[in-house]
Backbone as a chain_set.jsonl record, in Angstrom:
{"seq": "XXXXXXXXXXXXXXXXXXXXXXXXXXXXXXXXXXXXXXXXXXXXXXXXXXXXXXXXXXXXXXXXXXXXXXXXXXXXXXXXXXXXXXXXXXXXXXXXXXXXXXXXXXXXXXXXXXXXXXXXXXXXXXXXXXXXXXXXXXXXXXXXXXXXXXXXXXXXXXXXXXXXXXXXXXXXXXXXXXXXXXXXXXXXXX", "coords": {"N": [[17.199, -8.767, -11.086], [14.657, -7.609, -8.987], [12.225, -5.179, -7.93], [10.135, -5.528, -5.34], [6.92, -5.594, -3.874], [6.052, -7.117, -1.152], [3.659, -8.465, 0.849], [1.012, -8.776, 3.332], [-2.527, -8.829, 3.412], [-5.849, -8.039, 4.517], [-8.948, -9.637, 3.586], [-10.592, -7.609, 2.701], [-8.793, -5.704, 1.875], [-6.915, -4.347, 3.595], [-3.873, -3.574, 5.29], [-3.323, -3.278, 7.979], [-4.937, -2.488, 11.109], [-6.669, 0.589, 11.973], [-5.133, 1.612, 14.046], [-2.651, 0.593, 13.513], [-2.372, -2.131, 14.144], [-1.424, -5.55, 13.785], [-2.492, -7.828, 14.698], [-4.626, -9.343, 13.711], [-3.51, -10.857, 11.721], [-1.673, -12.749, 12.731], [-2.834, -15.183, 13.585], [-3.445, -16.557, 11.311], [-1.597, -18.141, 9.987], [1.734, -19.563, 9.604], [4.947, -18.071, 9.191], [6.913, -19.777, 8.241], [5.494, -21.61, 6.785], [4.85, -20.345, 4.546], [5.673, -18.519, 1.511], [7.7, -16.967, 2.383], [10.356, -17.736, 3.517], [11.841, -18.549, 1.179], [11.504, -16.248, -0.379], [12.754, -14.137, 1.184], [15.361, -14.977, 1.132], [16.324, -14.113, -1.256], [16.513, -11.4, -1.152], [18.176, -8.304, -1.124], [18.081, -5.735, -0.143], [16.004, -3.501, 1.765], [13.049, -1.457, 1.832], [11.171, 0.72, 3.825], [8.34, 2.255, 5.275], [7.784, 4.866, 7.74], [5.689, 4.329, 9.601], [5.456, 1.525, 9.537], [8.034, 0.827, 10.394], [8.006, 1.987, 12.986], [6.044, 0.388, 14.138], [7.432, -2.029, 14.202], [9.453, -1.365, 16.059], [7.893, -0.812, 18.364], [6.746, -3.317, 18.783], [8.682, -5.26, 19.243], [9.003, -7.561, 20.877], [6.87, -9.241, 20.068], [7.533, -9.572, 17.378], [9.98, -10.88, 17.676], [9.078, -13.254, 18.878], [7.709, -14.391, 16.748], [9.616, -14.484, 14.688], [12.143, -14.901, 15.743], [13.853, -12.82, 16.284], [14.014, -9.385, 17.31], [14.598, -7.546, 15.334], [14.435, -8.827, 12.438], [15.946, -8.844, 10.081], [18.755, -9.219, 8.012], [19.603, -7.753, 5.958], [20.461, -4.49, 4.623], [18.407, -1.697, 5.501], [16.303, 0.851, 4.337], [14.69, 3.451, 5.776], [11.952, 5.361, 5.287], [11.245, 8.522, 6.333], [10.118, 11.547, 7.858], [10.692, 12.337, 10.294], [12.626, 12.194, 13.368], [13.723, 9.098, 14.34], [14.116, 6.298, 16.605], [17.038, 4.229, 16.474], [17.615, 0.718, 15.893], [19.479, -1.449, 17.785], [22.237, -3.079, 16.34], [21.112, -3.339, 13.832], [21.23, -2.694, 10.326], [20.384, 0.174, 9.403], [19.117, 2.872, 7.538], [18.068, 6.047, 7.674], [15.964, 7.934, 5.66], [14.723, 10.577, 3.524], [12.564, 11.937, 1.114], [12.577, 11.758, -2.505], [11.762, 8.622, -3.868], [13.103, 7.613, -6.062], [15.795, 8.467, -6.041], [16.733, 7.205, -3.723], [16.233, 4.559, -4.434], [18.154, 4.092, -6.413], [20.495, 4.043, -4.878], [19.857, 1.858, -3.232], [19.724, -0.19, -5.122], [22.391, -0.338, -5.926], [23.58, -1.316, -3.587], [22.165, -3.726, -3.176], [22.941, -5.279, -5.309], [22.785, -8.072, -7.386], [20.564, -9.015, -6.159], [17.131, -8.915, -4.933], [14.999, -6.052, -4.242], [13.062, -5.322, -1.486], [10.016, -3.891, -0.9], [8.789, -3.265, 1.997], [6.633, -2.061, 3.328], [4.624, 0.657, 4.379], [1.548, 0.683, 2.441], [1.5, 3.187, 1.138], [4.208, 3.876, 0.696], [4.929, 1.825, -1.009], [3.242, 2.512, -3.101], [4.442, 4.917, -3.892], [6.845, 3.983, -5.003], [5.742, 2.576, -7.123], [4.484, 4.685, -8.552], [6.748, 5.997, -9.438], [7.627, 4.302, -11.361], [9.167, 2.135, -10.598], [8.45, -0.245, -9.408], [8.288, -3.713, -9.725], [6.905, -6.059, -9.103], [4.062, -7.296, -7.335], [3.404, -9.064, -4.46], [1.036, -10.528, -2.754], [-0.335, -11.696, 0.146], [-3.369, -12.815, 0.894], [-5.492, -12.693, 3.579], [-7.944, -14.61, 5.407], [-9.794, -12.747, 6.706], [-11.625, -9.843, 7.648], [-11.38, -6.326, 8.033], [-12.804, -3.985, 7.882], [-12.035, -1.262, 8.097], [-8.954, 0.599, 7.967], [-5.397, 0.56, 7.423], [-4.717, 0.995, 4.101], [-4.002, -1.473, 1.556], [-2.834, -0.679, -0.924], [-2.81, 2.375, -1.705], [-3.679, 3.48, -4.294], [-5.092, 4.036, -7.515], [-4.986, 1.669, -9.795], [-5.175, 0.787, -13.008], [-6.202, -1.631, -15.459], [-4.151, -2.351, -18.255], [-2.135, -2.674, -16.26], [-1.407, -4.516, -14.227], [-0.547, -7.928, -14.176], [-1.766, -11.0, -13.351], [0.198, -13.576, -12.22], [0.457, -15.857, -10.664], [-1.311, -17.954, -8.325], [-1.545, -19.134, -5.076], [-2.594, -21.378, -2.669], [-2.406, -21.204, 0.839], [-2.592, -23.154, 3.367], [-5.655, -23.031, 5.227], [-6.227, -20.429, 5.667], [-5.02, -18.44, 4.106], [-4.186, -17.001, 0.914], [-1.886, -16.649, -1.7], [-1.223, -14.142, -3.993], [0.395, -13.306, -6.967], [1.535, -10.631, -8.833], [2.679, -9.236, -11.837], [4.068, -6.12, -12.619], [3.345, -3.954, -15.152], [5.149, -1.521, -16.765], [4.379, 1.952, -17.165], [1.627, 1.891, -16.965], [-1.836, 2.857, -16.363], [-2.412, 5.071, -13.7], [-3.715, 6.507, -10.764], [-3.242, 8.572, -8.057], [-4.763, 8.224, -4.917]], "CA": [[16.872, -8.098, -9.854], [13.322, -7.015, -9.015], [11.734, -4.416, -6.792], [8.92, -6.266, -5.027], [6.094, -5.263, -2.712], [5.635, -8.402, -0.582], [2.903, -8.071, 2.029], [-0.224, -9.496, 3.621], [-3.668, -7.925, 3.54], [-7.133, -8.658, 4.82], [-9.784, -9.894, 2.419], [-11.135, -6.336, 2.231], [-7.749, -4.825, 1.358], [-6.19, -3.549, 4.58], [-2.643, -4.129, 5.843], [-3.372, -3.191, 9.435], [-6.076, -1.723, 11.617], [-6.427, 2.036, 12.005], [-4.075, 1.889, 15.019], [-1.468, -0.132, 13.04], [-2.271, -3.486, 14.693], [-1.351, -6.696, 12.876], [-2.962, -8.994, 15.454], [-5.527, -10.133, 12.861], [-2.716, -11.666, 10.807], [-0.849, -13.781, 13.364], [-3.526, -16.466, 13.751], [-3.804, -17.124, 10.007], [-0.596, -19.052, 9.444], [3.122, -19.425, 10.034], [5.878, -17.6, 8.161], [7.65, -20.91, 7.687], [4.61, -22.344, 5.876], [4.552, -19.437, 3.435], [6.779, -18.335, 0.571], [8.64, -16.018, 2.972], [11.769, -18.156, 3.588], [12.459, -18.476, -0.155], [11.48, -14.847, -0.783], [13.742, -13.319, 1.896], [16.709, -15.429, 0.76], [16.699, -13.443, -2.501], [16.41, -9.959, -0.917], [19.44, -7.663, -0.794], [17.837, -4.434, 0.477], [14.613, -3.285, 2.143], [12.521, -0.1, 2.001], [10.084, 0.656, 4.794], [7.807, 3.526, 5.728], [7.988, 5.117, 9.169], [4.667, 3.659, 10.424], [5.846, 0.111, 9.619], [9.217, 0.772, 11.247], [7.612, 2.258, 14.37], [5.355, -0.807, 14.619], [8.497, -2.995, 14.519], [10.089, -0.924, 17.302], [6.934, -1.002, 19.465], [6.346, -4.715, 18.93], [9.878, -6.089, 19.144], [8.803, -8.869, 21.524], [6.001, -10.046, 19.195], [8.315, -9.894, 16.186], [10.953, -11.888, 18.097], [8.369, -14.516, 19.092], [7.329, -14.926, 15.437], [10.741, -14.654, 13.759], [13.379, -15.218, 16.442], [14.643, -11.613, 16.53], [13.231, -8.143, 17.277], [14.863, -7.01, 13.991], [14.753, -10.107, 11.802], [16.521, -8.66, 8.75], [20.197, -9.047, 7.908], [19.838, -6.838, 4.843], [20.326, -3.071, 4.946], [17.033, -1.197, 5.365], [16.105, 2.286, 4.189], [13.446, 3.827, 6.429], [11.497, 6.659, 4.798], [10.62, 9.257, 7.421], [10.418, 12.978, 7.965], [10.906, 12.558, 11.73], [13.756, 11.51, 13.983], [13.263, 7.84, 14.921], [15.197, 5.564, 17.274], [17.666, 3.131, 15.738], [17.573, -0.579, 16.559], [20.858, -1.933, 17.938], [22.668, -4.185, 15.501], [20.437, -3.331, 12.528], [21.787, -1.806, 9.302], [19.245, 1.031, 9.084], [19.452, 4.18, 6.984], [16.886, 6.899, 7.655], [15.984, 8.779, 4.468], [13.549, 11.398, 3.258], [12.63, 12.469, -0.238], [12.143, 11.019, -3.68], [12.141, 7.208, -3.848], [14.005, 7.306, -7.184], [17.17, 8.672, -5.589], [17.042, 6.147, -2.762], [16.222, 3.293, -5.159], [19.455, 3.967, -7.071], [21.431, 3.619, -3.829], [19.473, 0.504, -2.82], [20.088, -1.098, -6.215], [23.842, -0.519, -5.867], [23.885, -2.148, -2.42], [21.55, -5.048, -3.339], [23.621, -6.034, -6.362], [21.854, -8.831, -8.219], [19.449, -9.487, -5.325], [15.908, -8.122, -5.035], [14.665, -5.011, -3.271], [11.746, -5.578, -0.891], [9.252, -2.786, -0.338], [8.139, -3.941, 3.116], [5.365, -1.385, 3.595], [3.236, 0.393, 4.058], [0.984, 0.808, 1.115], [1.831, 4.446, 0.474], [5.587, 3.847, 0.193], [4.874, 0.949, -2.192], [2.629, 3.325, -4.141], [5.43, 5.875, -4.391], [7.736, 3.248, -5.898], [4.961, 2.312, -8.333], [4.32, 5.943, -9.275], [8.038, 6.339, -10.045], [7.946, 3.293, -12.361], [10.23, 1.287, -10.066], [7.913, -1.485, -8.843], [8.215, -4.789, -10.714], [6.042, -7.171, -8.716], [3.299, -7.28, -6.094], [3.153, -10.399, -3.92], [0.091, -10.21, -1.682], [-0.964, -12.83, 0.811], [-4.696, -12.369, 1.328], [-5.949, -13.452, 4.737], [-9.389, -14.811, 5.552], [-10.277, -11.853, 7.748], [-11.974, -8.504, 7.175], [-11.126, -5.31, 9.055], [-13.771, -2.899, 7.657], [-11.253, -0.047, 7.851], [-7.58, 0.49, 8.435], [-4.339, 1.028, 6.526], [-4.974, 0.316, 2.821], [-2.978, -2.273, 0.9], [-2.161, 0.038, -2.01], [-3.687, 3.521, -1.909], [-3.564, 3.989, -5.659], [-5.983, 3.434, -8.505], [-4.159, 1.077, -10.843], [-6.125, 0.24, -13.963], [-5.71, -2.607, -16.42], [-3.475, -3.635, -18.08], [-0.925, -2.491, -15.462], [-1.054, -5.685, -13.429], [-0.857, -9.245, -14.733], [-1.724, -12.068, -12.363], [1.076, -14.635, -12.715], [0.252, -17.091, -9.915], [-2.158, -17.998, -7.13], [-1.147, -20.29, -4.279], [-3.296, -21.514, -1.393], [-1.537, -21.461, 1.986], [-3.465, -23.636, 4.43], [-7.059, -22.651, 5.075], [-6.424, -19.036, 6.026], [-4.329, -17.468, 3.264], [-3.895, -17.272, -0.496], [-0.883, -15.716, -2.204], [-1.398, -13.676, -5.368], [1.578, -12.635, -7.51], [1.242, -9.794, -9.99], [3.752, -8.53, -12.52], [3.694, -4.739, -12.893], [3.771, -3.461, -16.467], [5.52, -0.101, -16.652], [3.629, 2.867, -18.018], [0.198, 1.659, -16.843], [-2.657, 3.96, -15.846], [-2.402, 5.156, -12.245], [-4.196, 7.735, -10.143], [-3.088, 8.578, -6.595], [-6.064, 8.426, -4.259]], "C": [[15.525, -7.413, -9.993], [13.116, -6.145, -7.782], [10.332, -4.936, -6.526], [8.225, -5.71, -3.782], [5.502, -6.583, -2.239], [4.944, -8.09, 0.732], [1.73, -9.012, 2.245], [-1.326, -8.462, 3.813], [-4.906, -8.728, 3.919], [-7.917, -8.842, 3.519], [-10.36, -8.601, 1.843], [-10.06, -5.277, 1.98], [-7.018, -3.937, 2.336], [-4.971, -4.299, 5.106], [-2.725, -4.264, 7.354], [-4.631, -2.431, 9.829], [-5.723, -0.236, 11.627], [-5.321, 2.42, 12.983], [-2.817, 1.043, 14.758], [-1.306, -1.536, 13.622], [-2.259, -4.53, 13.577], [-1.846, -7.97, 13.556], [-3.85, -9.903, 14.604], [-4.765, -11.15, 12.019], [-2.08, -12.888, 11.47], [-1.526, -15.137, 13.499], [-3.777, -17.187, 12.423], [-2.773, -18.079, 9.418], [0.786, -18.727, 9.962], [3.976, -18.927, 8.868], [6.588, -18.768, 7.476], [6.818, -21.766, 6.749], [4.229, -21.506, 4.662], [5.748, -19.4, 2.478], [7.882, -17.457, 1.152], [10.085, -16.517, 3.028], [12.487, -18.095, 2.232], [12.564, -17.022, -0.613], [12.628, -14.069, -0.145], [15.17, -13.731, 1.543], [17.216, -14.744, -0.505], [16.668, -11.923, -2.385], [17.765, -9.409, -0.479], [19.294, -6.309, -0.12], [16.344, -4.281, 0.736], [14.291, -1.798, 2.177], [11.295, -0.202, 2.891], [9.64, 2.066, 5.142], [7.938, 3.658, 7.237], [6.949, 4.425, 10.047], [4.996, 2.176, 10.596], [7.05, -0.043, 10.546], [8.837, 0.984, 12.713], [6.848, 1.086, 14.964], [6.389, -1.866, 15.022], [9.164, -2.643, 15.848], [9.167, -1.191, 18.494], [6.648, -2.47, 19.772], [7.515, -5.679, 18.797], [9.712, -7.471, 19.752], [7.94, -9.781, 20.662], [6.752, -10.488, 17.941], [9.324, -10.996, 16.527], [10.29, -13.243, 18.309], [8.026, -15.188, 17.762], [8.543, -15.299, 14.59], [12.062, -15.041, 14.426], [14.244, -14.014, 16.762], [13.741, -10.381, 16.449], [13.438, -7.394, 15.964], [15.34, -8.189, 13.15], [15.437, -10.01, 10.437], [18.03, -8.478, 8.83], [20.567, -8.058, 6.82], [19.777, -5.385, 5.332], [18.901, -2.599, 4.65], [17.045, 0.327, 5.295], [14.73, 2.611, 4.749], [13.089, 5.236, 5.974], [10.732, 7.367, 5.911], [10.989, 10.734, 7.335], [10.677, 13.346, 9.423], [12.181, 11.847, 12.182], [13.202, 10.269, 14.691], [14.42, 7.124, 15.592], [15.742, 4.457, 16.377], [17.512, 1.844, 16.554], [19.004, -1.106, 16.588], [21.123, -3.125, 17.034], [22.046, -4.233, 14.122], [21.119, -2.334, 11.59], [20.64, -0.962, 8.748], [19.747, 2.385, 8.614], [18.155, 4.996, 6.901], [17.0, 7.878, 6.495], [14.671, 9.539, 4.342], [13.674, 11.867, 1.814], [12.161, 11.496, -1.287], [12.658, 9.586, -3.65], [13.111, 6.86, -4.97], [15.473, 7.421, -6.778], [17.598, 7.547, -4.66], [17.109, 4.792, -3.465], [17.562, 3.049, -5.866], [20.502, 3.474, -6.07], [21.131, 2.185, -3.389], [19.914, -0.524, -3.863], [21.596, -1.379, -6.177], [24.232, -1.445, -4.715], [23.357, -3.575, -2.608], [22.254, -5.897, -4.393], [22.613, -6.759, -7.235], [20.692, -9.418, -7.421], [18.275, -8.518, -5.451], [15.827, -7.048, -3.961], [13.24, -5.283, -2.801], [11.165, -4.277, -0.358], [8.382, -3.419, 0.744], [6.757, -3.343, 3.366], [5.645, -0.067, 4.257], [2.866, 0.655, 2.606], [1.383, 2.083, 0.399], [3.256, 4.432, -0.067], [5.669, 2.934, -1.029], [4.275, 1.71, -3.37], [3.59, 4.343, -4.731], [6.419, 5.201, -5.334], [7.019, 2.929, -7.211], [4.839, 3.569, -9.186], [5.595, 6.341, -10.021], [8.457, 5.322, -11.12], [9.006, 2.304, -11.914], [9.746, -0.064, -9.542], [7.736, -2.52, -9.946], [7.169, -5.844, -10.389], [5.327, -6.881, -7.406], [3.064, -8.729, -5.694], [2.315, -10.164, -2.667], [-0.506, -11.494, -1.137], [-2.263, -12.321, 1.43], [-5.178, -13.288, 2.444], [-7.455, -13.529, 4.812], [-9.899, -14.068, 6.782], [-10.665, -10.541, 7.08], [-11.808, -7.53, 8.335], [-12.098, -4.13, 8.981], [-13.119, -1.54, 7.43], [-9.86, -0.238, 8.412], [-6.608, 1.086, 7.435], [-4.463, 0.275, 5.201], [-3.739, -0.385, 2.247], [-2.158, -1.446, -0.085], [-3.022, 1.235, -2.372], [-3.462, 4.229, -3.244], [-4.668, 3.355, -6.479], [-5.087, 2.965, -9.635], [-5.098, 0.327, -11.772], [-5.439, -0.698, -14.944], [-5.173, -1.875, -17.641], [-2.198, -3.537, -17.257], [-0.463, -3.742, -14.73], [-1.454, -6.96, -14.154], [-0.707, -10.276, -13.625], [-0.88, -13.205, -12.932], [0.965, -15.924, -11.911], [-0.671, -16.867, -8.73], [-1.774, -19.264, -6.383], [-1.918, -20.284, -2.969], [-2.294, -21.869, -0.307], [-2.426, -21.863, 3.162], [-4.902, -23.239, 4.162], [-7.295, -21.167, 5.32], [-5.831, -18.008, 5.092], [-4.245, -17.96, 1.822], [-2.898, -16.225, -0.955], [-1.136, -15.427, -3.679], [-0.117, -12.963, -5.79], [1.187, -11.913, -8.785], [2.531, -9.207, -10.54], [3.232, -7.124, -12.823], [4.236, -4.347, -14.263], [4.003, -1.971, -16.339], [4.688, 0.743, -17.617], [2.127, 2.656, -17.978], [-0.527, 2.862, -16.276], [-2.652, 3.922, -14.322], [-2.954, 6.521, -11.829], [-3.943, 7.608, -8.651], [-4.443, 8.893, -5.983], [-5.862, 9.291, -3.038]], "O": [[15.266, -6.723, -10.979], [13.742, -6.345, -6.741], [9.443, -4.808, -7.369], [8.866, -5.4, -2.777], [4.568, -7.107, -2.846], [5.555, -7.518, 1.635], [1.486, -9.921, 1.452], [-1.085, -7.363, 4.312], [-4.991, -9.931, 3.673], [-7.575, -8.264, 2.487], [-10.592, -8.506, 0.638], [-10.371, -4.089, 1.883], [-6.542, -2.868, 1.954], [-5.026, -5.506, 5.34], [-2.253, -5.244, 7.931], [-5.297, -1.816, 8.995], [-4.592, 0.139, 11.319], [-4.642, 3.429, 12.787], [-2.02, 0.808, 15.667], [-0.203, -2.081, 13.594], [-2.969, -4.416, 12.579], [-1.639, -9.069, 13.041], [-3.818, -11.121, 14.775], [-5.313, -12.186, 11.646], [-1.961, -13.942, 10.845], [-0.837, -16.157, 13.525], [-4.273, -18.313, 12.419], [-3.063, -18.762, 8.436], [0.984, -17.739, 10.67], [3.761, -19.305, 7.716], [6.828, -18.736, 6.269], [7.368, -22.567, 5.993], [3.391, -21.907, 3.854], [6.706, -20.158, 2.629], [8.894, -17.224, 0.492], [10.981, -15.78, 2.619], [13.626, -17.633, 2.159], [13.583, -16.611, -1.168], [13.395, -13.412, -0.85], [16.09, -12.919, 1.645], [18.411, -14.79, -0.795], [16.782, -11.224, -3.392], [18.417, -9.959, 0.408], [20.266, -5.78, 0.42], [15.519, -4.854, 0.024], [15.146, -0.976, 2.508], [10.475, -1.105, 2.728], [10.467, 2.967, 5.285], [8.178, 2.671, 7.932], [7.287, 3.972, 11.141], [4.83, 1.63, 11.687], [7.079, -0.941, 11.387], [9.294, 0.245, 13.585], [6.976, 0.805, 16.156], [6.242, -2.521, 16.055], [9.412, -3.525, 16.67], [9.603, -1.732, 19.511], [6.34, -2.816, 20.913], [7.353, -6.79, 18.294], [10.22, -8.451, 19.208], [8.239, -10.969, 20.532], [6.625, -11.629, 17.497], [9.502, -11.937, 15.753], [10.867, -14.273, 17.962], [8.051, -16.414, 17.661], [8.521, -16.294, 13.865], [12.998, -15.463, 13.746], [15.263, -14.151, 17.437], [12.822, -10.329, 15.633], [12.541, -6.677, 15.522], [16.528, -8.512, 13.155], [15.498, -11.003, 9.711], [18.524, -7.676, 9.623], [21.7, -7.58, 6.76], [19.122, -5.088, 6.331], [18.274, -3.037, 3.686], [17.707, 0.998, 6.086], [13.72, 2.109, 4.257], [13.823, 6.189, 6.237], [9.703, 6.878, 6.377], [12.037, 11.103, 6.806], [10.858, 14.518, 9.752], [12.733, 11.011, 11.467], [12.318, 10.378, 15.54], [15.574, 7.309, 15.207], [15.0, 3.83, 15.62], [17.302, 1.892, 17.766], [19.662, -1.198, 15.552], [20.327, -4.062, 16.972], [22.412, -5.086, 13.313], [21.534, -1.257, 12.016], [20.006, -1.328, 7.758], [20.662, 2.968, 9.194], [17.253, 4.656, 6.135], [18.008, 8.572, 6.357], [13.662, 9.196, 4.958], [14.775, 12.163, 1.349], [11.443, 10.538, -1.0], [13.847, 9.355, -3.433], [13.872, 5.901, -4.842], [16.291, 6.571, -7.13], [18.694, 7.002, -4.794], [17.954, 3.963, -3.127], [18.043, 1.917, -5.908], [21.299, 2.591, -6.385], [22.05, 1.389, -3.197], [20.414, -1.595, -3.52], [22.026, -2.516, -6.372], [25.13, -2.272, -4.867], [24.035, -4.533, -2.237], [22.16, -7.124, -4.356], [21.69, -6.142, -7.767], [19.923, -10.226, -7.944], [18.416, -7.431, -6.012], [16.486, -7.12, -2.924], [12.329, -5.453, -3.611], [11.745, -3.64, 0.521], [7.36, -4.036, 0.444], [5.803, -4.087, 3.595], [6.772, 0.251, 4.634], [3.701, 0.817, 1.716], [1.584, 2.074, -0.815], [3.499, 4.921, -1.17], [6.394, 3.231, -1.978], [4.738, 1.574, -4.503], [3.56, 4.605, -5.933], [6.794, 5.78, -6.354], [7.618, 3.004, -8.283], [5.061, 3.53, -10.397], [5.537, 6.942, -11.094], [9.521, 5.464, -11.721], [9.678, 1.696, -12.747], [10.563, -0.941, -9.26], [7.114, -2.246, -10.972], [6.604, -6.457, -11.295], [5.901, -6.3, -6.486], [2.581, -9.529, -6.496], [2.811, -9.668, -1.655], [-1.106, -12.278, -1.872], [-2.256, -11.511, 2.357], [-5.26, -14.504, 2.273], [-8.161, -12.635, 4.345], [-10.365, -14.666, 7.752], [-10.09, -10.172, 6.056], [-12.068, -7.878, 9.487], [-12.197, -3.356, 9.934], [-13.622, -0.747, 6.635], [-9.619, -1.126, 9.23], [-6.952, 2.004, 6.69], [-4.329, -0.948, 5.173], [-2.604, 0.054, 2.432], [-0.928, -1.507, -0.079], [-3.878, 1.134, -3.251], [-3.107, 5.406, -3.301], [-5.127, 2.256, -6.167], [-4.498, 3.777, -10.348], [-5.738, -0.646, -11.373], [-4.246, -0.569, -15.22], [-5.728, -0.842, -18.015], [-1.248, -4.267, -17.538], [0.737, -3.998, -14.627], [-2.561, -7.064, -14.682], [0.364, -10.405, -13.031], [-1.192, -13.741, -13.996], [1.335, -16.987, -12.41], [-0.796, -15.759, -8.208], [-1.687, -20.34, -6.975], [-1.898, -19.293, -2.239], [-1.436, -22.729, -0.502], [-2.951, -21.004, 3.87], [-5.319, -23.124, 3.01], [-8.422, -20.689, 5.198], [-6.095, -16.816, 5.249], [-4.235, -19.161, 1.551], [-3.042, -15.045, -0.638], [-1.248, -16.337, -4.499], [0.397, -12.117, -5.059], [0.591, -12.492, -9.693], [3.378, -8.735, -9.781], [2.085, -6.96, -13.238], [5.442, -4.405, -14.502], [3.138, -1.243, -15.852], [4.345, 0.314, -18.719], [1.409, 3.166, -18.837], [0.104, 3.786, -15.764], [-2.863, 2.868, -13.721], [-2.687, 7.542, -12.463], [-4.381, 6.637, -8.034], [-5.18, 9.74, -6.488], [-6.822, 9.592, -2.328]]}, "num_chains": 1, "name": "protein.A"}
């Protein structure tokens, strides 16, 4: 079982624009032509930050057009937030606040031998990394630049923390990079 940060980023390292838009991403490829179907089949629990969750709520129609459902996950999801947020009907959502280590223990128990997916954003993935809980980064780099926005991973992670284990071209618009995270590496929060 692994804890994985699986995401897409622009060539210059942003997940979304400053106003949380993902429009730049949708023209670059199809989920079904990526590693996503195999990846999600091995996921038993999800962790998501409040900005990512709120984007899902606001863009339910776009998500449904891309995936077939406004909430496309059958797995239980832990949403990290300090605010009261609306629930999505039919979704197994648990709103939490606090240290990721405590929540990770609960997620691990629920996921069993399946993986935990850190959906995003970058800061929540960074918190899992800081706690020594992140095992793998899987980043699909898109052939677009945003100049500014929500950073992929707002941490300084220095070698030899990350080992590149594979690179895969996905059409003409994306490349997937997989990194193994070595525990105890040098990190500075930015």
